[in-house]
C-alpha positions in Angstrom: 172.2 63.4 282.2 169.2 61.0 282.6 167.4 59.2 285.4 165.9 55.8 285.9 163.3 54.0 288.0 162.8 50.3 288.6 160.4 48.4 290.9 159.6 44.8 291.9 156.3 44.2 293.6 154.0 41.4 294.7 151.2 43.0 292.7 151.3 44.7 289.2 154.2 47.2 289.0 153.0 49.1 285.9 151.4 52.2 287.6 154.4 52.7 290.0 156.8 52.2 287.1 155.0 54.8 284.9 154.8 57.5 287.5 158.2 56.7 289.1 159.9 57.0 285.8 158.0 60.2 285.0 159.4 61.8 288.2 162.8 61.7 286.5 161.7 63.8 283.6 163.7 66.9 284.7 166.9 64.9 284.0 166.6 64.4 280.3 164.8 65.3 277.1 165.8 62.9 274.3 164.4 59.4 274.9 162.0 57.7 277.3 161.5 54.0 277.7 160.0 51.3 279.9 160.3 47.5 280.1 158.4 45.0 282.2 158.8 41.3 282.8 155.7 39.1 283.1 156.7 36.0 285.1 153.5 34.1 284.3 154.1 34.3 280.6 157.9 34.6 280.9 157.9 37.5 278.5 159.4 41.0 278.3 157.5 44.0 277.0 159.3 47.2 276.0 158.5 50.6 274.5 160.7 53.5 273.6 159.7 57.0 272.5 161.4 60.2 271.4 160.8 63.0 273.9 162.4 65.9 272.1 159.0 67.5 271.2 156.8 66.2 274.0 156.8 64.7 277.5 157.2 61.1 278.8 153.7 61.0 280.3 152.0 62.0 277.0 153.9 59.3 275.1 153.3 56.4 277.4 149.8 57.0 279.0 147.9 55.5 276.1 149.9 52.3 275.9 150.1 51.3 279.6 147.7 48.4 279.0 150.4 46.6 276.9 152.7 46.3 280.0 152.2 43.4 282.4 154.1 42.0 285.2 155.4 42.6 288.8 158.8 44.0 287.8 159.9 46.7 285.5 162.5 49.4 284.7 162.1 52.8 283.1 164.4 55.5 281.8 164.4 59.2 281.0 167.5 59.4 278.8 169.6 62.3 277.5 171.5 59.9 275.2 170.4 56.9 273.2 167.2 54.8 273.0 166.7 52.6 276.0 165.9 50.0 277.5 167.6 47.3 275.5 166.6 43.6 275.9 169.2 40.9 275.4 169.5 37.1 275.6 172.9 35.9 276.7 174.6 33.1 278.7 173.6 35.1 281.8 170.0 34.8 280.8 167.5 37.2 279.4 167.5 40.8 280.7 166.6 44.4 280.0 169.1 47.2 280.8 168.9 50.9 281.3 171.9 53.1 282.1 172.7 56.6 283.2 176.2 56.9 281.8 178.8 58.9 279.9 181.6 57.0 278.3 184.6 59.1 277.4 186.5 56.2 275.7 183.5 54.8 273.7 185.3 54.7 270.4 188.3 52.9 271.9 186.0 50.3 273.5 183.9 50.0 270.3 187.1 49.1 268.4 188.2 46.5 271.0 184.8 44.8 270.9 184.7 44.8 267.1 188.2 43.2 267.1 186.7 40.5 269.3 184.1 39.7 266.5 181.2 41.3 268.4 178.7 43.5 266.6 176.5 46.5 267.4 172.8 46.3 266.4 171.4 49.4 268.1 173.0 52.2 266.1 171.6 55.6 267.1 172.0 58.4 264.5 174.7 56.3 262.9 176.7 56.0 266.2 177.0 53.2 268.7 174.4 53.1 271.4 176.4 53.3 274.6 173.9 51.2 276.5 174.5 48.4 274.1 178.2 48.8 274.4 177.8 48.6 278.2 175.7 45.4 277.8 178.3 43.8 275.6 181.0 44.5 278.2 178.6 43.1 280.9 177.9 39.8 279.2 181.6 39.0 279.0 181.4 38.2 282.8 180.8 34.8 284.2 177.8 36.2 286.1 176.1 39.6 286.5 178.4 40.8 289.2 181.5 39.8 287.3 180.0 41.4 284.2 179.2 44.7 285.9 182.7 44.8 287.4 184.0 44.4 283.8 182.1 47.5 282.9 183.7 49.4 285.8 187.1 48.2 284.8 186.9 49.3 281.2 184.9 52.5 280.9 186.2 56.0 281.6 183.4 58.4 282.6 180.6 57.1 284.7 177.9 54.4 284.6 175.0 53.5 286.9 172.5 50.9 285.7 169.4 48.8 286.3 169.0 45.3 284.9 165.6 43.7 284.7 166.2 40.0 285.0 164.0 36.9 285.2 164.8 37.0 288.9 164.2 40.6 290.1 166.1 43.8 289.4 169.8 44.3 289.7 170.8 47.9 290.6 174.5 49.0 290.3 175.9 52.4 291.1 178.8 54.0 289.2 182.2 52.9 290.4 183.0 56.4 291.7 179.4 57.1 292.8 179.3 60.1 290.4 175.5 59.5 289.9 173.2 58.4 292.7 171.1 55.3 293.1 168.4 55.4 295.9 166.6 52.3 297.2 163.0 52.7 298.4 160.6 50.3 300.0 156.9 50.0 300.9 154.7 47.1 301.8 155.0 44.5 299.1 157.5 46.3 296.9 161.0 47.6 296.5 162.3 50.2 294.1 165.5 51.8 292.8 165.8 55.3 291.3 168.1 58.2 290.4 165.8 60.6 292.3 164.3 60.1 295.7 161.6 62.5 294.8 160.1 59.6 292.8 159.1 57.9 296.1 156.7 60.0 298.4 153.6 60.1 296.2 154.0 56.4 295.4 154.2 55.4 299.1 157.9 54.5 299.2 160.2 55.4 302.0 164.0 55.8 301.4 165.6 52.5 302.5 169.2 53.3 301.7 171.6 55.0 299.3 173.8 52.7 297.3 177.5 53.3 297.8 180.1 53.7 295.0 180.3 50.5 293.0 177.7 48.7 295.1 175.5 46.1 293.4 172.2 44.8 294.9 169.3 42.6 293.7 165.8 43.7 294.5 162.9 41.4 295.1 159.4 42.3 296.3 160.2 41.4 299.9 163.9 42.4 300.2 167.3 43.6 299.0 170.3 41.3 298.5 173.7 42.8 298.4 175.8 41.3 295.6 178.8 43.6 295.8 180.0 45.8 298.7 180.5 49.5 298.1 184.0 51.0 297.6 185.3 53.5 300.1 186.3 56.2 297.6 183.5 58.4 296.2 183.3 61.3 293.8 179.6 62.2 293.6 178.8 65.1 291.3 178.5 68.3 293.3 176.5 69.8 290.5 173.6 67.6 291.4 172.8 69.9 294.3 173.4 73.1 292.3 171.5 72.3 289.1 170.3 68.8 288.2 168.4 67.8 291.3 164.7 68.3 292.0 164.2 70.3 295.3 162.7 67.4 297.3 165.4 64.9 296.3 168.2 63.8 298.6 171.6 62.4 297.7 173.8 60.8 300.4 171.1 62.0 302.8 171.6 65.7 301.8 168.5 67.4 300.5 168.8 69.5 297.4 166.6 72.5 298.5 168.3 72.6 301.9 171.8 72.8 300.2 170.6 75.6 297.9 169.0 77.5 300.8 172.1 77.1 302.9 174.5 78.3 300.2 172.3 81.4 299.6 172.1 82.1 303.4 175.9 82.0 303.7 176.4 84.3 300.8 173.7 86.7 302.0 175.3 86.9 305.4 178.6 88.2 304.0 177.5 90.2 300.9 177.8 94.0 301.3 175.7 95.0 298.2 172.8 97.4 298.9 169.6 96.0 297.2 165.9 96.4 297.6 165.0 92.8 297.2 166.2 89.4 296.1 164.7 87.1 293.4 165.4 83.6 292.2 165.7 82.6 288.5 163.3 79.7 288.3 163.6 76.9 289.1 167.0 76.0 290.5 167.8 79.6 291.6 164.8 80.0 293.9 166.1 78.0 296.9 169.3 80.0 296.9 167.5 83.3 296.7 165.2 82.4 299.6 168.3 81.6 301.7 170.1 84.8 300.5 167.1 86.9 301.4 167.1 85.5 304.9 170.9 85.9 305.3 170.9 89.4 303.9 167.7 90.6 305.7 165.9 91.8 302.5 162.5 90.7 301.1 162.1 88.0 298.5 160.1 89.0 295.5 159.0 87.1 292.4 160.1 89.6 289.8 160.4 86.9 287.2 158.3 83.8 286.8 158.5 80.6 284.8 155.6 79.7 282.5 155.0 76.2 283.9 152.1 75.1 281.7 154.4 74.5 278.8 157.9 74.7 280.3 157.5 72.5 283.4 161.0 71.0 283.3 164.3 72.6 284.3 166.3 70.9 281.4 166.3 72.5 278.0 166.6 70.9 274.5 169.9 69.6 273.3 170.2 71.8 270.2 171.7 75.3 270.8 169.1 77.2 268.8 166.3 75.7 270.7 168.1 76.3 274.0 168.3 80.0 273.2 164.7 80.2 272.3 163.6 78.3 275.4 165.8 80.4 277.6 163.9 83.5 276.4 160.4 82.1 276.2 160.0 80.2 279.5 160.7 83.1 281.8 158.3 86.1 282.0 159.4 89.3 283.9 156.9 91.2 286.1 157.2 94.9 285.4 155.3 95.8 288.6 158.0 94.1 290.7 160.9 95.4 288.7 160.4 99.1 287.9 162.7 101.5 289.8 164.2 98.8 292.0 167.7 97.6 292.9 167.3 93.9 292.3 169.5 90.9 293.2 168.9 87.7 291.3 170.2 84.3 292.3 170.9 81.6 289.7 172.4 78.1 289.7 175.3 78.8 287.3 176.6 80.5 284.2 177.4 78.2 281.4 177.4 79.9 278.0 175.8 83.1 279.2 173.0 83.0 276.7 170.2 83.0 279.2 171.9 85.6 281.4 172.3 88.0 278.5 168.7 87.7 277.5 167.4 88.0 281.0 169.4 91.0 282.0 168.4 92.9 278.8 164.7 92.4 279.5 165.1 93.3 283.2 166.5 96.7 282.3 163.9 97.2 279.6 161.3 96.6 282.2 162.6 99.4 284.4 165.0 97.7 286.8 167.3 100.4 288.4 170.1 98.0 289.2 170.6 94.3 288.4 173.0 92.3 290.7 173.6 88.6 290.0 174.7 85.9 292.5 175.6 82.4 291.4 175.3 79.3 293.6 178.5 77.7 292.5 182.1 78.8 291.5 182.7 79.6 287.8 182.6 76.6 285.5 186.2 76.5 284.2 186.3 72.9 282.9 183.8 70.9 280.9 182.7 67.7 282.5 184.2 64.4 281.3 182.2 62.3 283.8 178.5 63.1 283.7 176.3 63.8 280.6 175.9 67.5 281.3 174.0 68.5 278.1 174.8 72.2 278.3 178.6 71.7 278.4 180.0 69.6 275.6 183.3 71.5 275.1 185.6 74.0 276.9 184.9 76.8 274.5 181.2 76.5 275.0 181.9 77.8 278.5 181.8 81.6 278.8 184.8 81.5 281.2 187.0 79.7 278.7 186.1 82.2 275.9 187.0 85.1 278.3 190.2 83.4 279.2 191.1 83.0 275.5 190.5 86.7 275.0 192.7 87.6 278.0 195.5 85.1 277.5 195.3 84.3 273.8 194.9 80.6 274.8 191.8 79.1 276.4 194.0 76.6 278.3 196.5 79.0 279.9 196.6 79.7 283.6 193.4 77.8 284.3 194.4 77.0 287.9 194.8 80.8 288.6 191.4 81.6 287.0 189.8 78.8 289.1 191.2 80.3 292.4 188.8 82.6 294.1 190.3 86.0 294.7 193.3 85.7 292.4 193.9 88.6 290.1 193.1 86.4 287.1 189.8 85.3 288.8 188.8 88.9 289.6 189.6 90.0 286.0 187.5 87.2 284.5 184.5 87.9 286.7 184.8 91.6 285.9 184.8 91.0 282.2 181.7 88.8 282.4 180.0 91.5 284.6 180.8 94.2 282.1 179.8 92.1 279.1 176.2 91.7 280.5 175.9 95.2 282.0 175.5 93.9 285.5 175.6 96.2 288.6 177.6 93.5 290.3 178.4 89.8 289.9 179.6 87.3 292.5 180.0 83.5 292.5 179.8 81.3 295.6 183.2 79.9 296.7 184.0 76.3 296.4 184.5 76.2 300.2 180.9 77.6 300.7 179.4 75.1 298.3 181.2 72.1 300.0 180.1 73.4 303.4 176.5 73.7 302.2 176.4 70.2 300.8 177.8 68.9 304.1 180.1 66.1 302.7 183.9 66.0 302.9 185.4 67.6 299.7 187.2 64.3 299.0 183.8 62.6 298.5 182.6 65.2 296.0 183.6 65.7 292.3 184.4 69.3 291.8 186.2 68.9 288.5 184.1 71.6 286.6 185.2 74.2 289.2 188.8 73.3 290.0 189.9 70.6 287.5 190.4 67.9 290.1 189.6 64.5 288.6 189.7 60.7 289.1 189.3 58.2 286.3 
């Protein structure tokens, strides 16, 4: 997915930029980058590093002295190298994006037809941030250019622009990804994750609305485009992506996870000795489930945080499988002879679930029950860069549907309907496949209620196929 951070201050911004960007590290694993603008020397400084084998902090700590200035932007990217720096009729600027462009090849052909060129090829393919920048500079000003991006892309795009006059923050047209504005004495900041703010002394000032554009200065925020009414923020932010202390639309991630678990625990009839959370994103739900069910919470499985501190896993499947096994360590003393109920965020491919369940039984668990925070993932996401879901048949649900129907695209609406015969059969096949004592998914209604926003404001495409382009 990816996350960004930008700040404009009366003093040097470098320390805040470095730590604020690092606090988005759970959102991506491919590239990290920072750019600053030094007003005294009228110069931009930029650095980009590969993060696939290490962390943002270790790559940038030793070169912080090269960055100067009172304004800067940073990115943790799950796509291409960023930031990019351009000189255009709009002036000089650096750009970072959190985006997924479904129609990239179509737009690439159109721009080439207009005699434009792409200089920032990444693994032989067009860098989507450069494509966004080329669409942007077609505008007569920055607002017109950003609206041109909104007009042409299918998918999603939020961005930060570091200009010679502050930072411009623009949220995706449908608000699929969040942008949060923070303030403190002498500085303003914009970020994907509000958890970037507390330790740097910022307070949340506002959440940008869908399509809203603002310009940040050290002493204030100027609205350049009003927000649109319609919103489709990704509901999976609260289930999986989000850091527990972050808030989107004023709704805290941990509170939503706890509430969804509480509601499930209050209605679940399974008899278990204790509940456990699969670290990290399953813990909040499990704590809520334990309270709702009236059973103790035990840490029967722990994440090895010294070397696996982030929730996201590498982009290559073979490495994902290895990480899924290596980062979680079971505790035999808490498992042996017990009827255990584990809470997790979701089941995508089933790789991690298969490995976890096998180990739990080997370590003496009497029963293994699984509860999932969201409904089954039936549709791959065309709107947000969800690394773990690049195609329908990578979803275990679609593979099961193909086995049952002979066609992975048949009767999807029925399989997405909680309680239908097709839904029940699909869940039972998954349960049997992994040798679970029981398996239940939260309903879409419970998830929406836990988030606390109207369903029409949430994107639930991966669960029920509803979509807006």
